[in-house]
C-alpha positions, 0 to 999 in steps of 0.5 A: 448876458452880453459881450458889450459894456453895460448901457448905463455906466454908473459911479461906484463908491470909490468914484470909479466909472463902472460900465461892465457889469453885464459883460460875460467872462465867456467872451474871452474864455469861450464855452470849452469843455472844462468851462462847461464842467465848471458851470454845471458844477456852479448850477447844481451847487446853487440849486442845492444850496437852498432847500426851497429850490428843490422840487415839491418844496415840502408840499407833498409828503411823499414821492412814489418811486418804483412803487415805494413811497419815499419821504420828500424830506430825504431830498430836502436835507441834501443842502450843499454848503461851501464847507466841504466837511459839513456839507450834506451833499457833494457836488464836484467834478468827477476827478475831485471825489474821494472814496471816503466822501462818497461813503458818508453822503450822497454826491453829484459828480459831473464828468465831461464826455467826448467832444467832436468836430464837424464841417460846416463849409467846404475847406472849413472856410474861405480866404480873404485877401482884403480890399475896399470892403475893409475886411481883415485879410486872412483865412476864416475858418469855422467848425461845429463842436459838439460834446456832452456831460454826464451828471452822476447822482450817487446815494446810499439807496436806490430810492435816494439815487432816483430821487436825486436824478429826478431833481437834477433832470427836472432842473436842467430840463426846466432851464435848458434854454436859459443855460443855452443863452448864458453859455452862448451855445447853439444847442443845449439839451437834456439827453437822458435820464439813465437807468439806476445801477450800482456804482462801480466803485461801491457795491452798496451805492447806487447811481442814476446818470443824467446826460446833457448834450450841446453844440456850438460853432467856433470861428477864427481867422489865421493871419500868416505872418511868415511863410509856412515851415520856413524855419523847418530844417530838412537834411537830405544828405546821405548817412 
């Protein structure tokens, strides 16, 4: 991914010069928490859209979970399709799910956790008045931003939930550095595969959470065009 136009522009079918194929939308949007929610949702949907993507690929007949042999076919039949009503697995942001959907099929629900900031410089940056070096005057500021997302793997049995959790964990772990580069982050790590538990909303459902953590540096310039608080009126008269 790059924020520069493709090096070799070409003509499309309408004889229009096209040279932006390699430009990422993240150059304008940035890797904000809501963008990361959508990105992780898209990554999971793509992975589960083809059975051959899933671990083992049918090469092994069973997978041993807590001493119980679970048929791999249980996982390979969870194929995501865009038709929500007929998809065999739901993959959505956590705020989009409804109770009826979860009751009928397994799901991967993606939730944003806390986002925090930290200093990387005294006063968060420096002020430049401009000069012969050609730098644009203004106040330059930099902050480190860190956060995490949790992917809740929900299924009707403990073994299914464990299988889904292991699949999500393995896929994100294997492509962590690729995702970090695509998202233009300073760090992207698969933090944990949590213990299985009952899903709070349903006593007969199980959930295995997978948490990913990330960090980035945000830099910006503030250019004051008028005195700060100039338009703020203050009444100091007695009442």
